[in-house]
PAKE-512405 format. One record per residue (C-alpha): residue in one letter; x negated, y negated, z negated. Coordinates in steps of 0.25 Angstrom, whole numbers, padded with zeros to 4 digits, always signed. Layout:
BEGIN
AXYZ ...
# end
This chain:
BEGIN
M+0012-0106-0118 R+0005-0093-0112 R+0012-0087-0101 L+0011-0073-0094 V+0018-0068-0081 H+0021-0053-0081 K+0025-0046-0068 Y+0031-0033-0068 G+0031-0024-0056 G+0043-0015-0052 T+0037-0002-0058 S+0035-0009-0071 L+0050-0012-0071 A+0055+0002-0065 T+0060+0008-0078 P+0067+0004-0091 E+0054+0008-0098 R+0045+0000-0090 R+0054-0012-0091 A+0053-0010-0106 A+0038-0010-0105 V+0039-0023-0097 V+0047-0030-0108 E+0037-0025-0118 R+0025-0032-0111 I+0033-0045-0109 L+0036-0045-0124 A+0022-0042-0127 A+0017-0054-0119 R+0027-0063-0126 R+0022-0058-0140 E+0008-0062-0136 G+0013-0076-0134 F+0015-0077-0119 Q+0027-0083-0111 V+0030-0072-0101 A+0036-0073-0087 V+0039-0060-0080 V+0040-0056-0065 V+0046-0043-0061 S+0047-0035-0049 A+0059-0026-0044 M+0060-0013-0053 G+0053+0000-0048 R+0050+0003-0034 A+0056+0008-0021 G+0068+0017-0024 D+0071+0010-0038 P+0084+0003-0038 Y+0079-0012-0039 A+0065-0011-0032 T+0062-0020-0021 D+0060-0008-0011 T+0073-0003-0015 L+0081-0016-0012 L+0073-0017+0001 A+0078-0003+0005 L+0093-0008+0003 L+0090-0017+0015 N+0081-0007+0023 G+0093+0003+0023 D+0102-0007+0031 E+0100-0009+0046 A+0104-0023+0046 P+0093-0034+0046 V+0091-0041+0032 A+0087-0055+0031 M+0074-0057+0023 R+0081-0067+0015 D+0092-0057+0011 R+0081-0046+0009 D+0073-0055-0001 L+0086-0058-0009 L+0088-0043-0011 L+0074-0040-0014 S+0073-0051-0025 C+0084-0043-0033 G+0074-0032-0038 E+0066-0042-0046 I+0078-0049-0051 I+0083-0036-0057 S+0070-0034-0064 A+0069-0048-0070 V+0083-0046-0076 L+0080-0033-0082 V+0067-0037-0088 A+0073-0050-0093 T+0084-0042-0099 H+0075-0032-0106 L+0067-0044-0112 A+0080-0050-0117 R+0084-0037-0124 R+0070-0039-0132 G+0074-0052-0136 V+0066-0061-0126 K+0073-0072-0118 A+0070-0067-0104 T+0076-0073-0091 A+0076-0066-0077 L+0073-0075-0066 T+0073-0073-0050 G+0061-0078-0043 A+0068-0090-0039 Q+0073-0094-0053 A+0058-0092-0057 G+0054-0103-0047 I+0047-0094-0037 V+0048-0103-0024 T+0044-0096-0011 D+0043-0098+0003 G+0054-0092+0012 A+0047-0080+0017 F+0057-0070+0013 G+0051-0056+0010 D+0037-0062+0007 A+0039-0076+0002 R+0028-0084-0005 I+0029-0092-0018 L+0028-0107-0015 E+0029-0111-0030 V+0034-0106-0043 V+0043-0116-0051 P+0043-0109-0065 A+0052-0119-0072 R+0063-0108-0076 V+0052-0098-0080 L+0045-0108-0089 E+0058-0112-0096 I+0060-0097-0099 L+0046-0095-0104 N+0046-0108-0112 E+0059-0104-0119 G+0052-0091-0124 G+0058-0082-0113 V+0053-0073-0102 A+0055-0076-0088 V+0057-0063-0080 V+0055-0067-0065 A+0059-0058-0053 G+0047-0057-0045 F+0045-0056-0030 Q+0055-0067-0026 G+0056-0082-0025 V+0065-0092-0019 T+0063-0102-0008 R+0065-0117-0009 E+0078-0115-0002 G+0083-0105-0012 E+0081-0092-0004 I+0076-0079-0012 T+0063-0074-0007 T+0054-0062-0010 L+0039-0062-0011 G+0035-0049-0004 R+0028-0037-0010 G+0021-0040-0023 G+0029-0052-0025 S+0032-0051-0040 D+0017-0052-0042 T+0017-0065-0034 T+0029-0070-0042 A+0021-0067-0055 A+0008-0074-0051 A+0015-0086-0046 L+0024-0087-0058 G+0011-0085-0067 V+0004-0097-0060 A+0016-0106-0061 L+0018-0103-0076 Q+0003-0104-0078 A+0003-0090-0084 E-0009-0085-0092 L-0008-0072-0084 V+0001-0064-0074 E+0002-0049-0078 I+0006-0040-0066 F+0012-0027-0072 T+0012-0015-0063 D+0011+0000-0062 V-0004+0000-0061 E-0015-0004-0071 G-0021-0015-0063 V-0029-0018-0051 M-0038-0005-0048 T-0051-0004-0040 A-0043+0004-0029 D-0030+0011-0028 P-0031+0022-0038 R-0022+0031-0029 L-0034+0031-0019 V-0045+0030-0030 P-0042+0037-0043 E-0055+0030-0048 A-0050+0016-0046 R-0052+0008-0058 L-0044-0004-0064 L-0049-0018-0062 E-0049-0026-0075 R-0051-0039-0068 V-0051-0044-0054 T-0051-0058-0047 Y-0039-0063-0040 A-0047-0063-0027 E-0050-0048-0029 V-0036-0043-0032 A-0030-0052-0021 E-0039-0045-0011 M-0036-0031-0016 A-0021-0034-0015 H-0022-0040-0001 L-0030-0027+0003 G-0020-0017-0003 A-0021-0016-0018 K-0006-0017-0022 V-0007-0021-0037 I-0004-0035-0035 H+0001-0044-0024 P-0011-0053-0018 R-0002-0065-0017 A+0001-0064-0032 V-0015-0064-0035 E-0017-0076-0026 I-0006-0084-0033 A-0012-0080-0047 A-0026-0084-0042 A-0022-0098-0037 G-0015-0100-0050 R-0027-0094-0058 V-0017-0085-0066 P-0023-0071-0070 L-0016-0059-0066 R-0016-0045-0073 I-0011-0032-0067 K-0007-0023-0077 S+0001-0010-0079 T+0015-0010-0085 L+0013+0004-0090 S+0000+0002-0098 D-0007-0009-0107 A-0020-0008-0098 P-0025-0022-0096 G-0024-0021-0081 T-0031-0030-0071 L-0034-0045-0073 I-0034-0054-0060 A-0040-0067-0062 D-0051-0077-0058 S-0065-0073-0053 P-0075-0070-0065 P-0083-0082-0070 T-0095-0085-0063 G-0108-0078-0067 V-0100-0064-0069 E-0108-0054-0061 I-0102-0045-0051 R-0111-0033-0050 G-0114-0028-0036 D-0107-0015-0038 R-0094-0022-0041 V-0092-0031-0029 V-0079-0023-0026 T-0067-0024-0036 G-0058-0014-0029 I-0054-0006-0016 A-0040-0010-0009 H-0034-0003+0003 V-0023-0005+0013 P-0018+0007+0020 A-0010+0009+0033 L-0017+0000+0043 G-0021+0000+0057 Q-0032-0006+0065 L-0031-0013+0079 R-0043-0016+0087 V-0040-0026+0098 R-0048-0030+0111 G-0045-0038+0124 A-0039-0028+0134 G-0046-0027+0147 G-0059-0034+0143 Q-0050-0046+0139 D-0057-0056+0129 L-0051-0053+0115 A-0056-0066+0109 D-0046-0074+0117 R-0034-0066+0111 Q-0038-0065+0096 V-0028-0075+0092 E-0017-0070+0101 L-0020-0056+0095 F-0017-0060+0081 A-0006-0069+0084 V+0002-0057+0091 L+0000-0049+0078 A+0005-0061+0069 R+0017-0063+0077 A+0021-0049+0076 G+0019-0050+0061 I+0007-0040+0060 S-0003-0043+0050 V-0018-0040+0053 D-0029-0036+0043 L-0044-0033+0044 I-0046-0042+0056 N-0059-0042+0064 V-0060-0051+0077 S-0071-0051+0087 P-0071-0056+0101 D-0068-0043+0108 L-0061-0035+0096 V-0051-0038+0086 S-0048-0028+0075 F-0038-0028+0063 A-0028-0020+0055 V-0014-0020+0053 A-0004-0012+0045 G-0003+0002+0051 E+0012+0000+0055 E+0009-0012+0063 L-0003-0006+0071 A+0005-0001+0083 R+0013-0014+0084 A+0001-0022+0083 G-0006-0014+0094 A+0005-0015+0103 L+0007-0030+0101 L-0008-0032+0105 E-0008-0023+0117 R+0004-0031+0122 E-0005-0043+0122 G-0015-0036+0131 L-0025-0032+0120 A-0032-0019+0118 V-0029-0013+0105 E-0034-0001+0098 T-0027+0003+0085 R-0031+0012+0074 P-0020+0017+0064 N-0021+0023+0050 L-0031+0014+0043 A-0032+0007+0030 K-0040-0004+0024 V-0049-0002+0011 S-0055-0014+0005 A-0066-0017-0006 V-0062-0029-0014 G-0070-0037-0024 A-0074-0052-0026 G-0088-0047-0030 M-0091-0043-0015 R-0092-0058-0011 G-0106-0061-0006 V-0111-0046-0010 P-0118-0040+0002 G-0117-0025+0004 V-0102-0023+0000 M-0098-0020+0015 A-0109-0010+0016 R-0104-0003+0004 V-0090-0003+0009 V-0094+0003+0022 A-0104+0013+0016 A-0093+0018+0006 L-0083+0020+0018 K-0093+0026+0027 G-0098+0036+0016 A-0084+0040+0014 G-0083+0043+0029 I-0072+0032+0031 P-0073+0024+0044 I-0071+0009+0044 Y-0063+0003+0055 Q-0064-0012+0051 T-0068-0021+0040 A-0065-0034+0034 D-0070-0042+0022 S-0069-0054+0014 H-0077-0059+0001 T-0069-0050-0007 N-0066-0037+0001 I-0071-0028+0012 S-0060-0020+0019 C-0061-0009+0028 L-0051-0002+0038 V-0052+0013+0037 P-0044+0025+0040 E-0031+0026+0031 A-0034+0041+0029 D-0048+0037+0022 L-0042+0026+0013 P-0042+0034+0000 R-0057+0037+0003 A-0060+0024+0007 V-0055+0017-0005 A-0062+0027-0014 A-0075+0026-0007 L-0075+0011-0009 H-0071+0012-0023 R-0083+0021-0026 E-0093+0013-0018 F-0090+0001-0027 R-0089+0009-0039 L-0076+0004-0043 D-0073+0017-0050 E-0084+0014-0060 L-0078+0001-0065 P-0077+0003-0080 G-0065-0006-0082 G-0063-0012-0069 V-0070-0024-0062 Q-0072-0036-0071 A-0070-0048-0062 
# end
């Protein structure tokens, strides 16, 4: 039997009219002959009664410390409410539908409350519902440990639930319904000329997600890629085809030289640290210690450049002062630069193609934007730039790689 997994985000479920549209999409897929499992997020966004951020605010208003176990138990409620509502609406349309918690759906996780990872999916209950002609409506963003404790999967956790369930069910496709048309060549709020990408590879969209694109969680892409289950990002509010995320194109498909970049991603609110040995001290002997100090303090580092006498890296802006103070206490000379952002050109087509870095540097220099640091891989080139220049930096790279001229998006 052909199977689909649908995932609906909070904005897709925020109003009675949108919930009715969700039900129609599920019914349409069933009429096409698919068994459908549905994964839902909590309804709405911050301020809406059952949104995750609204539930979290209940705890933040209390000065008493809250155990992470209890926090996860509370935050799991929003998705359960959504699951019951969608299942009830389906039942009213004559469909046998069953709402399931993550635990009931067989989502087994480790015990890292607040950011748990899925260890396995045991979909026996879901399969039973599907094979009896029903729809399983699963609360996303949550699972259960082997000891029976409820956990949550962190931001984007419902995407991860949908991908993992799709792999476990050997689904033909996982469709992620959200409030955007699909994956864009850049953030349209910064670049109005940004275009919809019709198809991208798992590697490209995972890289874009890691580098700041918000459309899907990178962990979901990685799970889908490992299980070779295609993903499609679509808008709940239109019938546009969205973006297909799948394997690389067949060998022999030409990637033209002016299409080495698929999209431009960005991360705002960063700071840079440049660390040297104090008083002529040899920094090479202290590099391991330097990063260990930051790791023990729970400070994540990015854009790392290491040389014998200088270590440069970026941290989240709110961690800049703390990171600098920690390293100065270790007797290191630290120079900090606040108010920076990372802008990245991403594309599987840049692998082995000379001149891409030259084009990135030339585009930013031509726009009068200084580059404080760079990093690269086979699929991205990232630059640290002033945050005030971020919109112009994204637009300059978008123009340089002619992404605004794509007739229907990049064909991966």
